[in-house]
C-alpha positions in Angstrom: 0.0 0.0 0.0 2.7 2.4 0.9 4.4 1.7 -2.5 1.2 2.4 -4.3 0.8 5.7 -2.5 4.5 6.5 -3.1 4.8 7.3 0.6 3.0 10.6 0.0 1.3 12.0 3.1 -1.3 13.9 1.1 -3.5 12.3 -1.6 -5.6 14.8 -3.5 -8.3 14.0 -6.0 -7.0 10.5 -6.9 -8.7 7.4 -8.0 -7.6 4.0 -6.5 -9.1 1.1 -8.4 -8.9 -2.6 -7.5 -6.3 -1.9 -4.8 -5.5 -4.8 -2.5 -4.2 -3.9 0.9 -5.2 -6.7 3.2 -4.0 -6.7 6.8 -1.8 -3.6 6.2 -1.1 -0.5 8.4 -1.6 2.9 6.8 -0.5 5.8 8.9 -0.8 9.6 8.9 -2.1 10.0 5.3 -4.6 12.6 4.3 -7.0 11.6 1.5 -9.1 14.5 0.1 -11.6 14.1 -2.7 -10.3 10.6 -3.4 -12.3 7.7 -4.9 -11.7 4.1 -4.0 -13.3 1.6 -6.4 -13.4 -2.2 -6.0 -10.6 -2.1 -3.4 -9.9 -4.7 -0.6 -8.8 -3.3 2.7 -9.9 -6.3 4.9 -8.3 -6.2 8.4 -6.3 -3.1 7.5 -5.4 -0.5 10.1 -5.9 3.2 9.2 -4.0 5.0 11.9 -4.4 8.7 12.3 -5.5 9.1 8.7 -7.8 11.8 7.4 -10.6 11.1 4.9 -12.2 14.3 3.5 -15.0 14.2 0.9 -13.9 10.7 -0.2 -16.0 7.9 -1.8 -15.7 4.2 -1.5 -17.5 2.1 -4.1 -17.8 -1.7 -4.0 -14.9 -2.0 -1.5 -14.3 -4.6 1.2 -13.5 -2.8 4.5 -14.4 -5.5 6.9 -12.8 -5.5 10.3 -10.8 -2.4 9.4 -9.3 -0.5 12.4 -9.9 3.3 12.3 -7.5 4.2 15.1 -7.8 8.0 15.6 -8.6 8.5 12.0 -10.9 11.3 10.9 -13.9 11.0 8.5 -15.6 14.1 7.0 -18.2 13.8 4.3 -17.2 10.2 3.4 -19.6 8.1 1.3 -19.6 4.3 1.2 -21.6 2.7 -1.7 -22.2 -1.0 -2.0 -19.4 -1.7 0.4 -18.8 -4.4 3.0 -17.9 -3.0 6.4 -18.5 -5.9 8.8 -17.1 -5.7 12.3 -16.0 -2.0 12.3 -15.6 -0.2 15.7 -16.3 3.4 14.7 -15.8 4.5 18.3 -12.1 4.3 17.7 -12.1 7.1 15.1 -11.3 10.7 16.0 -14.6 12.5 16.0 -14.8 16.3 16.5 -16.9 17.6 19.3 -18.8 19.9 17.0 -19.9 18.5 13.7 -21.4 20.9 11.1 -21.8 18.5 8.2 -22.8 14.8 7.6 -19.7 12.7 8.4 -20.8 9.3 7.1 -23.1 8.0 4.4 -23.7 4.3 3.8 -25.7 3.3 0.8 -26.5 -0.3 0.0 -23.8 -1.5 2.4 -23.4 -4.4 4.8 -22.4 -3.0 8.2 -23.2 -5.9 10.4 -21.5 -6.4 13.8 -20.3 -2.8 13.9 -20.4 -0.2 16.8 -21.4 3.4 17.0 -21.7 3.2 20.8 -21.9 6.6 22.4 -21.2 8.6 19.2 -22.8 11.8 18.2 -23.4 11.6 14.4 -26.4 13.7 13.6 -27.7 13.3 10.0 -25.8 10.1 9.4 -27.2 8.2 6.5 -27.6 4.4 6.6 -29.8 3.7 3.6 -30.8 0.3 2.1 -28.2 -1.4 4.3 -27.9 -4.6 6.3 -27.2 -3.4 9.8 -27.5 -6.6 11.8 -26.1 -6.6 15.4 -25.0 -3.0 15.3 -24.6 -1.1 18.5 -26.2 2.3 18.6 -26.6 2.6 22.4 -25.9 5.9 24.1 -25.5 7.6 20.8 -27.0 10.7 19.2 -28.3 10.3 15.7 -30.8 13.2 15.3 -32.3 13.6 11.8 -30.5 10.4 10.7 -31.7 8.7 7.5 -32.2 5.0 8.2 -34.6 4.2 5.3 -35.0 0.7 3.8 -32.4 -0.7 6.3 -32.6 -4.1 8.1 -31.8 -3.6 11.8 -32.1 -7.2 12.9 -30.7 -7.6 16.5 -29.2 -4.1 16.6 -29.1 -2.4 19.9 -30.8 0.9 20.8 -30.7 2.1 24.3 -30.6 5.7 25.6 -30.2 6.6 22.0 -31.3 10.0 20.7 -33.2 9.3 17.4 -35.1 12.6 17.3 -36.2 13.4 13.8 -34.7 10.2 12.4 -36.3 8.7 9.3 -37.0 5.0 9.6 -39.3 4.9 6.6 -39.4 1.3 5.1 -36.7 0.2 7.7 -37.3 -3.3 9.2 -36.6 -5.4 12.2 -35.7 -2.6 14.6 -36.3 -3.1 18.4 -36.6 0.3 20.0 -37.9 0.7 23.5 -40.0 3.9 23.4 -39.4 4.5 27.1 -35.6 4.2 26.8 -34.9 6.2 23.7 -35.7 9.6 22.3 -37.9 9.3 19.2 -39.6 12.6 19.0 -40.6 13.5 15.5 -39.0 10.4 14.1 -40.7 8.8 11.1 -41.7 5.1 10.9 -43.6 3.2 8.3 -47.1 2.4 9.6 -46.9 -1.4 9.3 -43.5 -1.8 10.9 -44.1 0.8 13.6 -46.1 -1.8 15.5 -42.7 -3.0 16.7 -42.5 0.1 18.8 -45.2 -1.3 21.0 -43.1 -4.3 22.0 -42.0 -2.4 25.1 -45.6 -1.7 26.1 -47.5 -4.2 28.2 -50.5 -4.5 25.9 -52.0 -7.1 23.7 -52.6 -6.2 20.0 -55.7 -7.7 18.5 -55.9 -8.2 14.7 
């Protein structure tokens, strides 16, 4: 990987296609307006890297480590990102723009525990066994995503859009869901935390 990048610490407006960097360590590189297409970064460590306005398309980023790396306006399209602990990244205390967008991705077994990522987009994804507890995701877009076995607890989902999302288990007494949007048929799941019997 270092050879491909010529050991340059700044990568600006470059396209990386079909790059294979499995189980590598990539340190202190800033990527701005870069596009990664059909790359394999499985089990790679990105240490203190910066990704600014970058796009990943059809890449495998499963079990990557994001040690103190920064992500600003980064888009993942049709990527596999299984087992990623996003809490290890360096997140600014004040965020003025959308940091992450996932579109048609697999993000199973990942963690966003305790993070504040307002307006995050997780659209048409598989998000099985993902930890959203203690996080703040106001005005997030979660449309058409499958949240099977994902964890929500003390999570601020105010204004979040769950339209056409499925299999979420959200305790209405233990999460903030003011002005959130849910599809009518699937919203019945919100009553699981209420001691009532539904009659059809």
